[in-house]
ChimeraX commands (.cxc) that place a marker at each C-alpha (Angstrom):
marker #1 position -24.32,-5.43,-2.15 radius 0.5
marker #1 position -25.44,-1.80,-1.99 radius 0.5
marker #1 position -23.06,0.78,-3.52 radius 0.5
marker #1 position -23.04,4.40,-2.41 radius 0.5
marker #1 position -20.97,7.06,-4.24 radius 0.5
marker #1 position -20.99,9.70,-1.51 radius 0.5
marker #1 position -22.19,9.92,2.13 radius 0.5
marker #1 position -25.25,11.82,1.09 radius 0.5
marker #1 position -26.61,8.73,-0.74 radius 0.5
marker #1 position -26.69,6.71,2.45 radius 0.5
marker #1 position -30.34,6.68,3.63 radius 0.5
marker #1 position -31.34,8.00,7.07 radius 0.5
marker #1 position -31.34,5.35,9.71 radius 0.5
marker #1 position -28.72,3.26,8.00 radius 0.5
marker #1 position -26.75,1.21,10.45 radius 0.5
marker #1 position -25.49,0.32,12.92 radius 0.5
marker #1 position -22.48,-0.72,10.86 radius 0.5
marker #1 position -19.04,-2.25,11.12 radius 0.5
marker #1 position -16.79,-0.35,8.79 radius 0.5
marker #1 position -13.55,-1.43,7.12 radius 0.5
marker #1 position -11.55,1.41,5.56 radius 0.5
marker #1 position -8.86,1.05,2.94 radius 0.5
marker #1 position -7.75,1.25,-0.73 radius 0.5
marker #1 position -8.58,-2.43,-1.11 radius 0.5
marker #1 position -6.43,-2.57,-4.29 radius 0.5
marker #1 position -6.64,-6.21,-5.24 radius 0.5
marker #1 position -9.09,-7.23,-2.43 radius 0.5
marker #1 position -6.30,-9.71,-1.72 radius 0.5
marker #1 position -6.03,-12.21,1.16 radius 0.5
marker #1 position -4.96,-9.49,3.60 radius 0.5
marker #1 position -7.87,-7.33,2.76 radius 0.5
marker #1 position -10.31,-10.24,3.03 radius 0.5
marker #1 position -8.92,-11.08,6.52 radius 0.5
marker #1 position -9.99,-7.61,7.60 radius 0.5
marker #1 position -13.50,-8.06,5.97 radius 0.5
marker #1 position -13.84,-11.54,7.58 radius 0.5
marker #1 position -13.01,-9.92,10.93 radius 0.5
marker #1 position -15.71,-7.25,10.29 radius 0.5
marker #1 position -18.25,-9.99,9.41 radius 0.5
marker #1 position -17.59,-11.69,12.68 radius 0.5
marker #1 position -18.00,-8.35,14.52 radius 0.5
marker #1 position -21.21,-7.78,12.68 radius 0.5
marker #1 position -22.69,-11.21,13.42 radius 0.5
marker #1 position -25.40,-9.74,15.64 radius 0.5
marker #1 position -27.07,-8.05,12.68 radius 0.5
marker #1 position -24.97,-4.94,12.08 radius 0.5
marker #1 position -24.18,-4.10,8.47 radius 0.5
marker #1 position -20.62,-4.72,7.12 radius 0.5
marker #1 position -19.48,-1.71,5.13 radius 0.5
marker #1 position -16.32,-1.07,3.12 radius 0.5
marker #1 position -15.22,2.51,2.68 radius 0.5
marker #1 position -12.82,2.88,-0.21 radius 0.5
marker #1 position -11.88,5.03,-3.07 radius 0.5
marker #1 position -12.37,5.15,-6.86 radius 0.5
marker #1 position -8.58,5.61,-7.40 radius 0.5
marker #1 position -5.40,5.36,-5.49 radius 0.5
marker #1 position -5.13,8.59,-3.48 radius 0.5
marker #1 position -1.56,9.00,-4.67 radius 0.5
marker #1 position -2.97,9.63,-8.11 radius 0.5
marker #1 position -4.09,12.99,-6.70 radius 0.5
marker #1 position -1.54,13.64,-3.93 radius 0.5
marker #1 position 1.67,12.49,-5.62 radius 0.5
marker #1 position 0.99,11.29,-9.16 radius 0.5
marker #1 position 4.64,10.81,-9.97 radius 0.5
marker #1 position 4.92,8.08,-7.35 radius 0.5
marker #1 position 1.54,6.43,-7.90 radius 0.5
marker #1 position 1.90,2.76,-8.89 radius 0.5
marker #1 position -0.50,1.11,-11.41 radius 0.5
marker #1 position -3.63,-0.35,-9.94 radius 0.5
marker #1 position -3.91,-4.10,-9.36 radius 0.5
marker #1 position -7.63,-3.83,-10.12 radius 0.5
marker #1 position -10.06,-1.18,-11.32 radius 0.5
marker #1 position -13.18,0.16,-9.59 radius 0.5
marker #1 position -15.68,-2.25,-11.27 radius 0.5
marker #1 position -13.44,-5.20,-10.29 radius 0.5
marker #1 position -13.17,-3.87,-6.74 radius 0.5
marker #1 position -16.89,-3.62,-6.33 radius 0.5
marker #1 position -17.45,-7.15,-7.53 radius 0.5
marker #1 position -14.70,-8.59,-5.34 radius 0.5
marker #1 position -15.98,-6.73,-2.21 radius 0.5
marker #1 position -19.43,-8.17,-2.94 radius 0.5
marker #1 position -18.00,-11.65,-3.23 radius 0.5
marker #1 position -16.15,-11.16,0.05 radius 0.5
marker #1 position -19.47,-10.64,1.89 radius 0.5
marker #1 position -19.70,-6.85,2.21 radius 0.5
marker #1 position -23.23,-5.56,2.67 radius 0.5
marker #1 position -22.52,-2.10,1.31 radius 0.5
marker #1 position -19.58,-0.21,-0.16 radius 0.5
marker #1 position -19.11,3.55,0.05 radius 0.5
marker #1 position -16.94,4.23,-3.01 radius 0.5
marker #1 position -15.64,7.76,-2.53 radius 0.5
marker #1 position -14.33,9.92,-5.34 radius 0.5
marker #1 position -10.82,10.82,-4.29 radius 0.5
marker #1 position -10.34,14.33,-5.65 radius 0.5
marker #1 position -8.73,17.50,-4.30 radius 0.5
marker #1 position -11.80,18.29,-2.25 radius 0.5
marker #1 position -11.75,14.96,-0.43 radius 0.5
marker #1 position -7.97,15.25,-0.05 radius 0.5
marker #1 position -8.47,18.60,1.74 radius 0.5
marker #1 position -11.17,17.37,4.06 radius 0.5
marker #1 position -10.10,17.71,7.72 radius 0.5
marker #1 position -9.84,14.45,9.63 radius 0.5
marker #1 position -12.59,15.32,12.17 radius 0.5
marker #1 position -14.98,16.25,9.32 radius 0.5
marker #1 position -14.32,12.92,7.57 radius 0.5
marker #1 position -15.07,10.97,10.76 radius 0.5
marker #1 position -18.23,12.91,11.55 radius 0.5
marker #1 position -19.57,13.05,7.98 radius 0.5
marker #1 position -18.77,9.56,6.86 radius 0.5
marker #1 position -18.49,7.28,9.95 radius 0.5
marker #1 position -20.86,8.94,12.35 radius 0.5
marker #1 position -23.61,10.78,10.42 radius 0.5
marker #1 position -23.84,8.51,7.31 radius 0.5
marker #1 position -22.89,5.03,8.51 radius 0.5
marker #1 position -23.65,5.06,12.24 radius 0.5
marker #1 position -20.39,3.16,12.74 radius 0.5
marker #1 position -20.16,0.98,15.85 radius 0.5
marker #1 position -16.77,-0.51,15.06 radius 0.5
marker #1 position -14.14,0.71,12.53 radius 0.5
marker #1 position -11.35,-1.50,11.26 radius 0.5
marker #1 position -8.16,-0.11,9.71 radius 0.5
marker #1 position -4.59,-1.17,9.02 radius 0.5
marker #1 position -1.64,0.13,11.00 radius 0.5
marker #1 position -0.55,2.25,8.01 radius 0.5
marker #1 position -3.96,3.92,7.62 radius 0.5
marker #1 position -3.86,7.69,7.14 radius 0.5
marker #1 position -6.82,10.06,6.58 radius 0.5
marker #1 position -7.78,13.74,6.58 radius 0.5
marker #1 position -6.00,16.72,5.00 radius 0.5
marker #1 position -2.30,16.19,4.71 radius 0.5
marker #1 position -2.57,12.67,6.10 radius 0.5
marker #1 position -2.84,14.18,9.56 radius 0.5
marker #1 position -5.05,11.40,10.85 radius 0.5
marker #1 position -3.66,8.00,11.92 radius 0.5
marker #1 position -5.04,5.09,13.90 radius 0.5
marker #1 position -4.25,6.71,17.29 radius 0.5
marker #1 position -6.20,9.81,16.28 radius 0.5
marker #1 position -9.08,7.69,15.04 radius 0.5
marker #1 position -9.13,5.83,18.40 radius 0.5
marker #1 position -9.52,9.16,20.24 radius 0.5
marker #1 position -12.16,10.29,17.81 radius 0.5
marker #1 position -14.00,6.96,18.27 radius 0.5
marker #1 position -14.05,7.48,22.06 radius 0.5
marker #1 position -15.59,10.93,21.50 radius 0.5
marker #1 position -18.21,9.75,18.96 radius 0.5
marker #1 position -19.09,6.37,20.37 radius 0.5
marker #1 position -17.44,3.89,18.06 radius 0.5
marker #1 position -14.62,1.39,18.71 radius 0.5
marker #1 position -11.49,1.17,16.51 radius 0.5
marker #1 position -9.83,-2.14,15.76 radius 0.5
marker #1 position -6.35,-1.74,14.31 radius 0.5
marker #1 position -5.73,-4.88,12.27 radius 0.5
marker #1 position -2.18,-6.40,11.96 radius 0.5
marker #1 position -0.71,-7.25,8.59 radius 0.5
marker #1 position -1.25,-10.73,7.12 radius 0.5
marker #1 position 2.17,-12.21,6.36 radius 0.5
marker #1 position 3.09,-15.05,4.01 radius 0.5
marker #1 position 4.75,-17.81,6.09 radius 0.5
marker #1 position 6.82,-19.14,3.15 radius 0.5
marker #1 position 8.42,-15.70,2.50 radius 0.5
marker #1 position 8.00,-13.95,5.83 radius 0.5
marker #1 position 6.68,-10.93,4.01 radius 0.5
marker #1 position 3.58,-8.81,4.28 radius 0.5
marker #1 position 0.85,-9.55,1.85 radius 0.5
marker #1 position 0.49,-6.39,-0.19 radius 0.5
marker #1 position -0.57,-4.93,-3.54 radius 0.5
marker #1 position 3.14,-4.02,-4.09 radius 0.5
marker #1 position 4.17,-7.70,-3.92 radius 0.5
marker #1 position 1.31,-8.69,-6.19 radius 0.5
marker #1 position 2.41,-6.15,-8.78 radius 0.5
marker #1 position 5.99,-7.42,-8.59 radius 0.5
marker #1 position 4.81,-10.98,-9.18 radius 0.5
marker #1 position 2.67,-10.06,-12.16 radius 0.5
marker #1 position 5.35,-7.89,-13.69 radius 0.5
marker #1 position 7.61,-10.99,-13.62 radius 0.5
marker #1 position 4.90,-13.22,-15.03 radius 0.5
marker #1 position 4.76,-15.16,-11.81 radius 0.5
marker #1 position 1.06,-16.04,-11.85 radius 0.5
marker #1 position 1.33,-18.65,-9.14 radius 0.5
marker #1 position 2.67,-16.20,-6.51 radius 0.5
marker #1 position 0.13,-13.57,-7.49 radius 0.5
marker #1 position -2.72,-16.07,-7.23 radius 0.5
marker #1 position -1.59,-17.19,-3.77 radius 0.5
marker #1 position -1.54,-13.63,-2.52 radius 0.5
marker #1 position -4.83,-12.71,-4.14 radius 0.5
marker #1 position -6.54,-15.90,-3.16 radius 0.5
marker #1 position -7.78,-16.27,-6.72 radius 0.5
marker #1 position -6.55,-16.04,-10.35 radius 0.5
marker #1 position -5.38,-12.59,-11.34 radius 0.5
marker #1 position -7.44,-11.00,-14.06 radius 0.5
marker #1 position -8.17,-8.01,-16.26 radius 0.5
marker #1 position -11.48,-6.65,-17.44 radius 0.5
marker #1 position -12.10,-4.78,-20.63 radius 0.5
marker #1 position -14.20,-4.35,-23.75 radius 0.5
marker #1 position -13.52,-6.45,-26.86 radius 0.5
marker #1 position -12.52,-4.18,-29.73 radius 0.5
marker #1 position -11.42,-4.67,-33.38 radius 0.5
marker #1 position -7.77,-5.33,-33.98 radius 0.5
marker #1 position -5.65,-6.00,-37.07 radius 0.5
marker #1 position -7.46,-9.41,-37.52 radius 0.5
marker #1 position -4.06,-11.10,-38.09 radius 0.5
marker #1 position -5.03,-13.96,-35.77 radius 0.5
marker #1 position -8.02,-14.72,-37.87 radius 0.5
marker #1 position -5.79,-14.80,-40.98 radius 0.5
marker #1 position -3.50,-17.31,-39.25 radius 0.5
marker #1 position -6.39,-19.54,-38.07 radius 0.5
marker #1 position -6.40,-18.36,-34.50 radius 0.5
marker #1 position -9.00,-15.54,-34.27 radius 0.5
marker #1 position -8.48,-13.46,-31.10 radius 0.5
marker #1 position -10.58,-11.15,-28.96 radius 0.5
marker #1 position -8.55,-7.97,-28.49 radius 0.5
marker #1 position -9.13,-6.01,-25.28 radius 0.5
marker #1 position -9.34,-2.27,-25.31 radius 0.5
marker #1 position -6.22,-0.49,-24.06 radius 0.5
marker #1 position -8.20,1.17,-21.29 radius 0.5
marker #1 position -8.89,-2.10,-19.55 radius 0.5
marker #1 position -9.04,-2.54,-15.73 radius 0.5
marker #1 position -6.40,-4.49,-13.89 radius 0.5
marker #1 position -2.67,-5.02,-13.88 radius 0.5
marker #1 position -1.53,-6.67,-17.14 radius 0.5
marker #1 position 1.13,-9.31,-16.49 radius 0.5
marker #1 position 4.54,-9.51,-18.22 radius 0.5
marker #1 position 4.64,-10.09,-21.98 radius 0.5
marker #1 position 4.13,-13.67,-23.04 radius 0.5
marker #1 position 1.57,-16.38,-23.67 radius 0.5
marker #1 position -0.69,-17.63,-20.87 radius 0.5
marker #1 position -3.21,-20.28,-20.18 radius 0.5
marker #1 position -6.44,-18.88,-18.77 radius 0.5
marker #1 position -10.12,-18.22,-19.15 radius 0.5
marker #1 position -12.23,-15.65,-20.97 radius 0.5
marker #1 position -15.47,-14.85,-19.14 radius 0.5
marker #1 position -18.18,-13.04,-21.12 radius 0.5
marker #1 position -19.72,-10.75,-18.51 radius 0.5
marker #1 position -22.14,-9.03,-20.82 radius 0.5
marker #1 position -25.57,-9.00,-19.28 radius 0.5
marker #1 position -26.61,-11.08,-16.34 radius 0.5
marker #1 position -25.43,-14.49,-17.70 radius 0.5
marker #1 position -21.71,-15.35,-17.60 radius 0.5
marker #1 position -20.06,-17.84,-19.91 radius 0.5
marker #1 position -16.56,-19.11,-19.45 radius 0.5
marker #1 position -14.23,-20.23,-22.26 radius 0.5
marker #1 position -10.78,-21.86,-22.07 radius 0.5
marker #1 position -8.28,-19.65,-23.65 radius 0.5
marker #1 position -4.74,-18.96,-24.80 radius 0.5
marker #1 position -3.82,-15.40,-23.98 radius 0.5
marker #1 position -1.05,-13.34,-25.68 radius 0.5
marker #1 position 0.36,-10.15,-24.20 radius 0.5
marker #1 position 2.78,-7.92,-26.01 radius 0.5
marker #1 position 3.38,-6.11,-29.26 radius 0.5
marker #1 position 3.55,-8.97,-31.82 radius 0.5
marker #1 position 7.30,-8.68,-32.35 radius 0.5
marker #1 position 7.33,-11.03,-35.33 radius 0.5
marker #1 position 5.44,-8.41,-37.37 radius 0.5
marker #1 position 6.75,-5.36,-35.58 radius 0.5
marker #1 position 3.67,-3.24,-36.42 radius 0.5
marker #1 position 2.01,-2.92,-33.03 radius 0.5
marker #1 position 3.28,-0.11,-30.99 radius 0.5
marker #1 position 1.45,-0.60,-27.67 radius 0.5
marker #1 position 1.14,-3.68,-25.50 radius 0.5
marker #1 position -2.14,-5.50,-26.10 radius 0.5
marker #1 position -4.06,-8.35,-24.62 radius 0.5
marker #1 position -5.32,-10.87,-27.19 radius 0.5
marker #1 position -7.37,-13.96,-26.38 radius 0.5
marker #1 position -7.83,-16.99,-28.45 radius 0.5
marker #1 position -10.79,-19.06,-27.26 radius 0.5
marker #1 position -9.85,-22.70,-27.75 radius 0.5
marker #1 position -11.66,-24.36,-30.66 radius 0.5
marker #1 position -13.89,-21.37,-31.38 radius 0.5
marker #1 position -13.66,-19.67,-34.79 radius 0.5
marker #1 position -17.06,-17.95,-35.08 radius 0.5
marker #1 position -17.51,-16.47,-31.62 radius 0.5
marker #1 position -18.59,-12.79,-31.90 radius 0.5
marker #1 position -17.63,-10.86,-28.78 radius 0.5
marker #1 position -17.14,-7.40,-30.32 radius 0.5
marker #1 position -18.49,-4.75,-27.93 radius 0.5
marker #1 position -18.75,-7.23,-25.08 radius 0.5
marker #1 position -17.19,-6.69,-21.74 radius 0.5
marker #1 position -15.10,-9.69,-20.67 radius 0.5
marker #1 position -12.91,-10.79,-17.76 radius 0.5
marker #1 position -9.63,-12.54,-18.69 radius 0.5
marker #1 position -8.25,-14.71,-15.91 radius 0.5
marker #1 position -4.65,-15.86,-15.93 radius 0.5
marker #1 position -3.88,-19.46,-14.80 radius 0.5
marker #1 position -0.23,-20.10,-15.84 radius 0.5
marker #1 position 2.45,-18.52,-17.97 radius 0.5
marker #1 position 3.35,-20.79,-20.93 radius 0.5
marker #1 position 6.26,-18.86,-22.26 radius 0.5
marker #1 position 7.79,-15.43,-22.78 radius 0.5
marker #1 position 7.23,-13.28,-25.84 radius 0.5
marker #1 position 9.67,-13.58,-28.75 radius 0.5
marker #1 position 10.07,-12.73,-32.45 radius 0.5
marker #1 position 9.99,-15.57,-34.89 radius 0.5
marker #1 position 11.81,-15.97,-38.21 radius 0.5
marker #1 position 8.66,-15.82,-40.40 radius 0.5
marker #1 position 5.01,-16.87,-40.35 radius 0.5
marker #1 position 5.72,-20.64,-40.60 radius 0.5
marker #1 position 7.80,-20.73,-37.46 radius 0.5
marker #1 position 5.19,-18.64,-35.61 radius 0.5
marker #1 position 2.38,-21.00,-36.64 radius 0.5
marker #1 position 4.30,-24.05,-35.39 radius 0.5
marker #1 position 4.87,-22.35,-32.03 radius 0.5
marker #1 position 1.19,-21.20,-31.88 radius 0.5
marker #1 position 0.01,-24.75,-32.36 radius 0.5
marker #1 position 2.33,-25.92,-29.55 radius 0.5
marker #1 position 1.16,-23.08,-27.32 radius 0.5
marker #1 position -2.49,-24.05,-27.76 radius 0.5
marker #1 position -1.73,-27.68,-26.91 radius 0.5
marker #1 position 0.12,-26.72,-23.77 radius 0.5
marker #1 position -2.74,-24.49,-22.76 radius 0.5
marker #1 position -5.19,-27.27,-23.30 radius 0.5
marker #1 position -3.16,-29.55,-21.05 radius 0.5
marker #1 position -2.89,-26.93,-18.35 radius 0.5
marker #1 position -6.61,-26.24,-18.21 radius 0.5
marker #1 position -7.66,-29.88,-18.58 radius 0.5
marker link #1:1,2 radius 0.2
marker link #1:2,3 radius 0.2
marker link #1:3,4 radius 0.2
marker link #1:4,5 radius 0.2
marker link #1:5,6 radius 0.2
marker link #1:6,7 radius 0.2
marker link #1:7,8 radius 0.2
marker link #1:8,9 radius 0.2
marker link #1:9,10 radius 0.2
marker link #1:10,11 radius 0.2
marker link #1:11,12 radius 0.2
marker link #1:12,13 radius 0.2
marker link #1:13,14 radius 0.2
marker link #1:14,15 radius 0.2
marker link #1:15,16 radius 0.2
marker link #1:16,17 radius 0.2
marker link #1:17,18 radius 0.2
marker link #1:18,19 radius 0.2
marker link #1:19,20 radius 0.2
marker link #1:20,21 radius 0.2
marker link #1:21,22 radius 0.2
marker link #1:22,23 radius 0.2
marker link #1:23,24 radius 0.2
marker link #1:24,25 radius 0.2
marker link #1:25,26 radius 0.2
marker link #1:26,27 radius 0.2
marker link #1:27,28 radius 0.2
marker link #1:28,29 radius 0.2
marker link #1:29,30 radius 0.2
marker link #1:30,31 radius 0.2
marker link #1:31,32 radius 0.2
marker link #1:32,33 radius 0.2
marker link #1:33,34 radius 0.2
marker link #1:34,35 radius 0.2
marker link #1:35,36 radius 0.2
marker link #1:36,37 radius 0.2
marker link #1:37,38 radius 0.2
marker link #1:38,39 radius 0.2
marker link #1:39,40 radius 0.2
marker link #1:40,41 radius 0.2
marker link #1:41,42 radius 0.2
marker link #1:42,43 radius 0.2
marker link #1:43,44 radius 0.2
marker link #1:44,45 radius 0.2
marker link #1:45,46 radius 0.2
marker link #1:46,47 radius 0.2
marker link #1:47,48 radius 0.2
marker link #1:48,49 radius 0.2
marker link #1:49,50 radius 0.2
marker link #1:50,51 radius 0.2
marker link #1:51,52 radius 0.2
marker link #1:52,53 radius 0.2
marker link #1:53,54 radius 0.2
marker link #1:54,55 radius 0.2
marker link #1:55,56 radius 0.2
marker link #1:56,57 radius 0.2
marker link #1:57,58 radius 0.2
marker link #1:58,59 radius 0.2
marker link #1:59,60 radius 0.2
marker link #1:60,61 radius 0.2
marker link #1:61,62 radius 0.2
marker link #1:62,63 radius 0.2
marker link #1:63,64 radius 0.2
marker link #1:64,65 radius 0.2
marker link #1:65,66 radius 0.2
marker link #1:66,67 radius 0.2
marker link #1:67,68 radius 0.2
marker link #1:68,69 radius 0.2
marker link #1:69,70 radius 0.2
marker link #1:70,71 radius 0.2
marker link #1:71,72 radius 0.2
marker link #1:72,73 radius 0.2
marker link #1:73,74 radius 0.2
marker link #1:74,75 radius 0.2
marker link #1:75,76 radius 0.2
marker link #1:76,77 radius 0.2
marker link #1:77,78 radius 0.2
marker link #1:78,79 radius 0.2
marker link #1:79,80 radius 0.2
marker link #1:80,81 radius 0.2
marker link #1:81,82 radius 0.2
marker link #1:82,83 radius 0.2
marker link #1:83,84 radius 0.2
marker link #1:84,85 radius 0.2
marker link #1:85,86 radius 0.2
marker link #1:86,87 radius 0.2
marker link #1:87,88 radius 0.2
marker link #1:88,89 radius 0.2
marker link #1:89,90 radius 0.2
marker link #1:90,91 radius 0.2
marker link #1:91,92 radius 0.2
marker link #1:92,93 radius 0.2
marker link #1:93,94 radius 0.2
marker link #1:94,95 radius 0.2
marker link #1:95,96 radius 0.2
marker link #1:96,97 radius 0.2
marker link #1:97,98 radius 0.2
marker link #1:98,99 radius 0.2
marker link #1:99,100 radius 0.2
marker link #1:100,101 radius 0.2
marker link #1:101,102 radius 0.2
marker link #1:102,103 radius 0.2
marker link #1:103,104 radius 0.2
marker link #1:104,105 radius 0.2
marker link #1:105,106 radius 0.2
marker link #1:106,107 radius 0.2
marker link #1:107,108 radius 0.2
marker link #1:108,109 radius 0.2
marker link #1:109,110 radius 0.2
marker link #1:110,111 radius 0.2
marker link #1:111,112 radius 0.2
marker link #1:112,113 radius 0.2
marker link #1:113,114 radius 0.2
marker link #1:114,115 radius 0.2
marker link #1:115,116 radius 0.2
marker link #1:116,117 radius 0.2
marker link #1:117,118 radius 0.2
marker link #1:118,119 radius 0.2
marker link #1:119,120 radius 0.2
marker link #1:120,121 radius 0.2
marker link #1:121,122 radius 0.2
marker link #1:122,123 radius 0.2
marker link #1:123,124 radius 0.2
marker link #1:124,125 radius 0.2
marker link #1:125,126 radius 0.2
marker link #1:126,127 radius 0.2
marker link #1:127,128 radius 0.2
marker link #1:128,129 radius 0.2
marker link #1:129,130 radius 0.2
marker link #1:130,131 radius 0.2
marker link #1:131,132 radius 0.2
marker link #1:132,133 radius 0.2
marker link #1:133,134 radius 0.2
marker link #1:134,135 radius 0.2
marker link #1:135,136 radius 0.2
marker link #1:136,137 radius 0.2
marker link #1:137,138 radius 0.2
marker link #1:138,139 radius 0.2
marker link #1:139,140 radius 0.2
marker link #1:140,141 radius 0.2
marker link #1:141,142 radius 0.2
marker link #1:142,143 radius 0.2
marker link #1:143,144 radius 0.2
marker link #1:144,145 radius 0.2
marker link #1:145,146 radius 0.2
marker link #1:146,147 radius 0.2
marker link #1:147,148 radius 0.2
marker link #1:148,149 radius 0.2
marker link #1:149,150 radius 0.2
marker link #1:150,151 radius 0.2
marker link #1:151,152 radius 0.2
marker link #1:152,153 radius 0.2
marker link #1:153,154 radius 0.2
marker link #1:154,155 radius 0.2
marker link #1:155,156 radius 0.2
marker link #1:156,157 radius 0.2
marker link #1:157,158 radius 0.2
marker link #1:158,159 radius 0.2
marker link #1:159,160 radius 0.2
marker link #1:160,161 radius 0.2
marker link #1:161,162 radius 0.2
marker link #1:162,163 radius 0.2
marker link #1:163,164 radius 0.2
marker link #1:164,165 radius 0.2
marker link #1:165,166 radius 0.2
marker link #1:166,167 radius 0.2
marker link #1:167,168 radius 0.2
marker link #1:168,169 radius 0.2
marker link #1:169,170 radius 0.2
marker link #1:170,171 radius 0.2
marker link #1:171,172 radius 0.2
marker link #1:172,173 radius 0.2
marker link #1:173,174 radius 0.2
marker link #1:174,175 radius 0.2
marker link #1:175,176 radius 0.2
marker link #1:176,177 radius 0.2
marker link #1:177,178 radius 0.2
marker link #1:178,179 radius 0.2
marker link #1:179,180 radius 0.2
marker link #1:180,181 radius 0.2
marker link #1:181,182 radius 0.2
marker link #1:182,183 radius 0.2
marker link #1:183,184 radius 0.2
marker link #1:184,185 radius 0.2
marker link #1:185,186 radius 0.2
marker link #1:186,187 radius 0.2
marker link #1:187,188 radius 0.2
marker link #1:188,189 radius 0.2
marker link #1:189,190 radius 0.2
marker link #1:190,191 radius 0.2
marker link #1:191,192 radius 0.2
marker link #1:192,193 radius 0.2
marker link #1:193,194 radius 0.2
marker link #1:194,195 radius 0.2
marker link #1:195,196 radius 0.2
marker link #1:196,197 radius 0.2
marker link #1:197,198 radius 0.2
marker link #1:198,199 radius 0.2
marker link #1:199,200 radius 0.2
marker link #1:200,201 radius 0.2
marker link #1:201,202 radius 0.2
marker link #1:202,203 radius 0.2
marker link #1:203,204 radius 0.2
marker link #1:204,205 radius 0.2
marker link #1:205,206 radius 0.2
marker link #1:206,207 radius 0.2
marker link #1:207,208 radius 0.2
marker link #1:208,209 radius 0.2
marker link #1:209,210 radius 0.2
marker link #1:210,211 radius 0.2
marker link #1:211,212 radius 0.2
marker link #1:212,213 radius 0.2
marker link #1:213,214 radius 0.2
marker link #1:214,215 radius 0.2
marker link #1:215,216 radius 0.2
marker link #1:216,217 radius 0.2
marker link #1:217,218 radius 0.2
marker link #1:218,219 radius 0.2
marker link #1:219,220 radius 0.2
marker link #1:220,221 radius 0.2
marker link #1:221,222 radius 0.2
marker link #1:222,223 radius 0.2
marker link #1:223,224 radius 0.2
marker link #1:224,225 radius 0.2
marker link #1:225,226 radius 0.2
marker link #1:226,227 radius 0.2
marker link #1:227,228 radius 0.2
marker link #1:228,229 radius 0.2
marker link #1:229,230 radius 0.2
marker link #1:230,231 radius 0.2
marker link #1:231,232 radius 0.2
marker link #1:232,233 radius 0.2
marker link #1:233,234 radius 0.2
marker link #1:234,235 radius 0.2
marker link #1:235,236 radius 0.2
marker link #1:236,237 radius 0.2
marker link #1:237,238 radius 0.2
marker link #1:238,239 radius 0.2
marker link #1:239,240 radius 0.2
marker link #1:240,241 radius 0.2
marker link #1:241,242 radius 0.2
marker link #1:242,243 radius 0.2
marker link #1:243,244 radius 0.2
marker link #1:244,245 radius 0.2
marker link #1:245,246 radius 0.2
marker link #1:246,247 radius 0.2
marker link #1:247,248 radius 0.2
marker link #1:248,249 radius 0.2
marker link #1:249,250 radius 0.2
marker link #1:250,251 radius 0.2
marker link #1:251,252 radius 0.2
marker link #1:252,253 radius 0.2
marker link #1:253,254 radius 0.2
marker link #1:254,255 radius 0.2
marker link #1:255,256 radius 0.2
marker link #1:256,257 radius 0.2
marker link #1:257,258 radius 0.2
marker link #1:258,259 radius 0.2
marker link #1:259,260 radius 0.2
marker link #1:260,261 radius 0.2
marker link #1:261,262 radius 0.2
marker link #1:262,263 radius 0.2
marker link #1:263,264 radius 0.2
marker link #1:264,265 radius 0.2
marker link #1:265,266 radius 0.2
marker link #1:266,267 radius 0.2
marker link #1:267,268 radius 0.2
marker link #1:268,269 radius 0.2
marker link #1:269,270 radius 0.2
marker link #1:270,271 radius 0.2
marker link #1:271,272 radius 0.2
marker link #1:272,273 radius 0.2
marker link #1:273,274 radius 0.2
marker link #1:274,275 radius 0.2
marker link #1:275,276 radius 0.2
marker link #1:276,277 radius 0.2
marker link #1:277,278 radius 0.2
marker link #1:278,279 radius 0.2
marker link #1:279,280 radius 0.2
marker link #1:280,281 radius 0.2
marker link #1:281,282 radius 0.2
marker link #1:282,283 radius 0.2
marker link #1:283,284 radius 0.2
marker link #1:284,285 radius 0.2
marker link #1:285,286 radius 0.2
marker link #1:286,287 radius 0.2
marker link #1:287,288 radius 0.2
marker link #1:288,289 radius 0.2
marker link #1:289,290 radius 0.2
marker link #1:290,291 radius 0.2
marker link #1:291,292 radius 0.2
marker link #1:292,293 radius 0.2
marker link #1:293,294 radius 0.2
marker link #1:294,295 radius 0.2
marker link #1:295,296 radius 0.2
marker link #1:296,297 radius 0.2
marker link #1:297,298 radius 0.2
marker link #1:298,299 radius 0.2
marker link #1:299,300 radius 0.2
marker link #1:300,301 radius 0.2
marker link #1:301,302 radius 0.2
marker link #1:302,303 radius 0.2
marker link #1:303,304 radius 0.2
marker link #1:304,305 radius 0.2
marker link #1:305,306 radius 0.2
marker link #1:306,307 radius 0.2
marker link #1:307,308 radius 0.2
marker link #1:308,309 radius 0.2
marker link #1:309,310 radius 0.2
marker link #1:310,311 radius 0.2
marker link #1:311,312 radius 0.2
marker link #1:312,313 radius 0.2
marker link #1:313,314 radius 0.2
view
């Protein structure tokens, strides 16, 4: 997949293209339904292009109401690539882009840069300064500029009669409900980050952990212990390890003041991942986080946690 950071990077003669526009936070099953529709539309040889943003526009427009991201920009690009997109235009959403008039956005991005033949958007799509543009305006602009607009209906979950959305996914993860989040995402939820040095208490207890940097990408689920996988994504080769994952502040010791993600790779005591970038995938929540009455009680619980994780991942 080709990645462009601004319309000026798109080479002359690029296109024709079928363009899907959106935040794509999570690249969940609803988003991929739009992308699949774009791929069908482009089956005669047109390029499938995702136009998206490096951050939630609310972070600039109304930061006090902006929810945490389900995924970060690096995750988004990889997931769009897996979904079959030929190119992504990842726009920096700043004050300049927020102030761009709707007609200038259409001309500069969709017409001049991408030679759009068809544009797919959701019914709640807004664009241009002050959110003045909506699907109806885009349809009229498409008629003037020679592209067709396809307004895509929401994907709804039959079992809950609810629209698949990033909001719902955040709710599920905040409750530790990995199963629901995975159904909505169409894959295991995950976070990405760099392995950094911690207090090394896990090593002292016989369970050395890889600690993720606090500035990781992705929505961190509720505090607790999880079964999952650590994927070393350093370089071109990827290696997956079964893992027990702890999220929280280590309440037994009460000396960690910020939530952290710690990963114990099953049966590995000499694995050196410091400085590596890893993906941590969550499969199932084993239990919530609790404070124990001393180290001995904690060790008994940790041994049980590891065995339960082993059974889940078997």
